[in-house]
C-alpha positions in Angstrom: 0.0 0.0 0.0 1.7 3.1 -1.2 2.4 5.8 1.4 2.6 4.9 5.1 0.4 7.8 5.9 -2.5 6.1 4.0 -2.4 2.6 5.4 -3.5 1.2 8.8 -2.7 -2.3 9.9 -5.3 -2.4 12.8 -8.6 -0.8 13.1 -9.0 2.9 13.2 -7.6 4.6 16.3 -10.0 6.3 18.7 -11.0 9.7 17.5 -9.8 8.7 13.9 -11.7 10.5 11.2 -11.6 8.4 8.0 -13.1 11.1 6.0 -10.5 13.7 7.0 -8.4 15.0 4.0 -4.8 14.1 4.1 -1.7 14.8 1.9 -0.6 12.0 -0.3 2.8 10.5 -0.8 5.1 11.7 -3.7 4.6 8.4 -5.4 0.9 8.7 -5.2 1.0 12.4 -6.4 3.1 11.3 -9.4 0.6 8.6 -10.3 -2.3 11.1 -9.8 -0.5 13.5 -12.3 0.1 10.7 -14.9 -3.6 9.7 -14.7 -4.5 13.3 -15.6 -2.2 13.2 -18.7 -2.7 9.8 -20.3 -5.5 8.6 -22.4 -5.1 4.9 -21.3 -6.8 5.3 -17.9 -6.3 1.5 -17.2 -2.5 1.8 -17.6 -2.0 1.5 -13.8 -4.5 -1.2 -13.1 -3.0 -4.2 -11.3 -4.9 -7.4 -11.5 -4.1 -10.6 -9.4 -5.8 -14.0 -9.6 -6.0 -16.6 -7.0 -7.2 -20.1 -7.2 -9.3 -21.1 -4.1 -10.1 -24.7 -3.3 -12.6 -26.0 -0.8 -16.1 -25.0 0.1 -16.8 -21.3 -0.1 -19.4 -19.3 1.8 -19.7 -16.2 -0.4 -21.6 -14.3 2.4 -18.8 -14.9 4.9 -16.2 -14.0 2.3 -17.9 -10.7 1.5 -18.1 -9.9 5.2 -14.3 -10.6 5.5 -13.7 -8.3 2.5 -15.9 -5.5 4.1 -13.9 -5.9 7.4 -10.6 -5.6 5.5 -11.8 -2.5 3.9 -13.0 -1.0 7.2 -9.5 -1.7 8.7 -7.6 -0.1 5.8 -8.4 3.4 4.8 -6.4 2.9 1.6 -8.9 0.4 0.3 -11.6 3.1 0.5 -9.8 6.0 -1.0 -10.3 8.3 -3.9 -8.3 11.3 -5.0 -10.2 14.4 -5.7 -8.7 17.5 -7.2 -8.6 20.6 -4.9 -6.7 23.5 -6.3 -4.8 21.2 -8.5 -3.5 19.1 -5.6 -4.9 15.7 -4.9 -6.2 14.9 -1.4 -7.6 11.7 0.0 -11.2 11.0 0.7 -12.6 7.9 2.3 -15.4 5.7 1.0 -17.1 3.2 3.3 -17.0 0.0 1.3 -16.8 -1.9 -2.0 -18.8 -4.6 -3.5 -17.9 -8.3 -4.3 -19.0 -9.4 -7.7 -19.8 -13.1 -7.7 -20.5 -15.2 -10.7 -21.3 -18.9 -11.0 -19.6 -20.0 -14.2 -20.7 -23.7 -14.1 -23.5 -23.2 -16.6 -21.1 -22.2 -19.4 -20.0 -24.8 -21.9 -16.4 -23.6 -21.1 -16.5 -22.1 -17.7 -12.7 -21.1 -17.7 -12.9 -19.4 -21.1 -16.0 -17.5 -20.0 -14.3 -16.5 -16.8 -11.1 -15.2 -18.6 -13.3 -13.1 -20.9 -15.0 -11.5 -17.8 -11.8 -11.2 -16.0 -10.3 -9.3 -19.0 -13.3 -7.0 -19.0 -13.0 -6.2 -15.2 -9.2 -5.8 -15.2 -9.2 -3.5 -18.3 -11.9 -1.1 -17.1 -10.4 2.1 -16.0 -10.8 3.6 -12.5 -11.9 7.2 -12.0 -9.5 8.3 -9.2 -12.0 10.8 -8.0 -14.6 8.1 -7.1 -13.6 5.3 -4.8 -13.3 2.5 -4.4 -10.2 1.9 -6.5 -10.4 -1.8 -5.9 -12.6 -4.4 -7.7 -13.2 -7.9 -6.3 -14.7 -10.6 -8.4 -15.2 -14.2 -7.3 -16.0 -17.0 -9.8 -17.4 -20.4 -9.0 -15.9 -23.0 -11.4 -17.0 -26.1 -9.4 -18.6 -27.0 -6.0 -15.1 -26.6 -4.4 -13.2 -24.6 -7.0 -13.2 -20.8 -7.2 -11.1 -18.1 -8.6 -10.6 -14.6 -7.0 -9.7 -11.6 -9.1 -8.5 -8.5 -7.4 -8.1 -5.4 -9.7 -6.6 -2.3 -8.0 -5.2 1.0 -9.1 -1.5 1.1 -8.4 -2.0 4.5 -6.6 -3.4 2.6 -3.6 -1.5 -0.6 -3.8 1.9 -2.0 -4.7 3.4 -5.5 -5.1 4.6 -5.7 -1.6 1.0 -5.3 -0.3 -0.5 -8.3 -1.9 0.9 -10.8 0.7 -0.3 -8.6 3.7 -3.8 -8.2 2.1 -4.1 -12.0 1.4 -2.9 -13.1 4.8 -5.3 -10.7 6.5 -8.2 -11.7 4.3 -7.5 -15.4 4.9 -7.4 -14.8 8.7 -10.7 -12.8 8.5 -12.4 -15.5 6.4 
C-alpha cells in the first residue's frame, strides 16, 4: 500500500476521522498526475488472480472483505482535485462481484473473458473504491478470485499482507 500515511494495519484509532483529508505521498501524487495526462486510464490497473479450493461461503467471504476495507483506509480511497493538488477522501466500502460459471460450456474461457473486462476497465481516481473484487465459481469446491486495483493505492509488496489478513478474517 503506497504511502505509510495512508495505510493502517489495525482498526482505526480512537477519534480517527476516516473522511479527514490528508496529503498523499510523492509516489501517489506522481501517479495522480500521470492519470490526468494519459488517455489509457487503465494503464496503472493491477490485477491478481488466486485459485481457491474447498467449500466457499460467499456471504462470509464478502463480510471478510468489508472488514478488511474497514480496517484499511487505503482500500476506500479516492483522489479528488482541490486547487490542483490531490487529497484523499474515504469511502465506506466496495462490492464483491460473484459469478457462478458452471452453466457455461467452457467455464474457464467465459471467466477469462469476464476477467479481462473487469481488469481493463479504467478507474476514475475521483470516485472510490479503487479496488474491484470478483469471485468466480468454477466447481463446487473450486473458485477463482480476481483483485483489480489501481496502483495509486497498492503496490506489489502489499498483496501478501492483504491476502494473509483476508485469509485470517475469512
